C-alpha positions in Angstrom: 1.1 7.0 47.3 3.1 7.7 44.0 3.0 4.0 43.2 -0.8 3.9 43.4 -1.1 7.0 41.1 1.1 5.4 38.5 -0.9 2.2 38.6 -4.2 4.1 38.2 -2.8 6.1 35.2 -1.4 2.9 33.6 -4.8 1.1 34.0 -6.6 4.2 32.6 -4.4 4.2 29.5 -4.8 0.5 28.9 -8.6 0.8 29.3 -8.7 3.7 26.9 -6.7 1.8 24.3 -8.9 -1.3 24.7 -12.1 0.8 24.4 -11.0 2.5 21.2 -9.0 -0.3 19.6 -5.8 0.2 17.7 -6.2 2.5 14.7 -5.3 1.3 11.3 -5.0 3.3 8.1 -7.5 3.1 5.3 -6.2 1.8 2.0 -4.3 4.5 0.1 -5.4 6.2 -3.1 -1.8 6.3 -4.5 0.4 3.4 -5.4 3.8 3.4 -3.7 7.1 1.8 -4.7 7.2 -1.9 -3.7 4.7 -4.7 -2.9 1.1 -4.0 -1.9 -2.2 -5.7 -1.7 -5.1 -4.1 -3.4 -8.0 -3.6 -1.0 -5.7 -3.8 2.0 -2.8 -1.4 1.3 -4.3 0.5 -1.6 -7.9 1.0 -2.9 -9.2 -1.0 -5.8 -10.0 1.0 -9.0 -8.4 2.7 -11.9 -5.0 4.4 -11.4 -3.4 6.8 -13.8 0.1 8.1 -14.3 1.6 10.9 -16.5 4.4 8.5 -17.3 7.9 7.9 -16.0 9.9 10.5 -14.1 13.5 11.3 -14.8 14.6 8.8 -12.1 12.5 6.0 -13.7 14.9 5.7 -16.6 12.2 5.8 -19.2 9.8 3.1 -18.0 7.8 2.0 -15.0 6.6 -1.5 -14.1 3.8 -3.2 -12.3 4.2 -6.9 -11.5 1.3 -9.1 -10.5 2.3 -11.7 -7.9 0.4 -14.8 -6.7 0.7 -13.9 -3.0 2.2 -11.3 -0.7 5.9 -12.0 -0.3 6.3 -13.9 -3.6 9.5 -13.4 -5.5 9.6 -11.7 -8.9 10.4 -15.0 -10.5 7.0 -16.3 -9.4 5.1 -13.4 -11.0 1.8 -13.9 -12.9 2.2 -10.9 -15.2 4.3 -7.8 -15.7 3.4 -4.6 -17.6 5.8 -1.8 -18.5 4.6 1.8 -19.0 6.6 4.4 -21.0 4.0 7.2 -21.2 0.7 8.4 -19.8 -1.1 5.3 -18.8 -4.0 3.7 -16.8 -4.2 0.4 -14.9 -7.3 -1.2 -13.4 -6.6 -3.0 -10.1 -9.0 -5.3 -8.4 -9.4 -6.2 -4.7 -7.0 -9.0 -3.8 -4.4 -8.2 -6.5 -0.9 -8.4 -5.2 1.3 -6.0 -7.0 4.9 -4.8 -7.0 5.3 -1.3 -8.3 8.5 0.2 -9.7 8.5 3.8 -10.8 5.9 6.4 -11.9 3.5 8.3 -9.7 0.1 6.5 -9.7 -3.1 8.1 -8.4 -6.6 6.7 -8.1 -9.0 8.2 -10.6 
């Protein structure tokens, strides 16, 4: 009897997961350190920062890369930010962020 109960519970759990699908997070409204794809990892739009924090050593950087997983040596563009700044990011941009706290306007 216990074996049948476990099988029923397992089938119920699988059916529930199949019916609801696997949840995924919506794109974020803040840029994080590291590589991200705009429209997938973060929302497209205009982001702002108050400028570098103490741990940013006076500057922050955003690198635009040709594809996710590209090396910094393959970058398309790089911008440095030393004070309050804005950046406009479009869907499909692949960026690598170093420093600053960026939030969607």
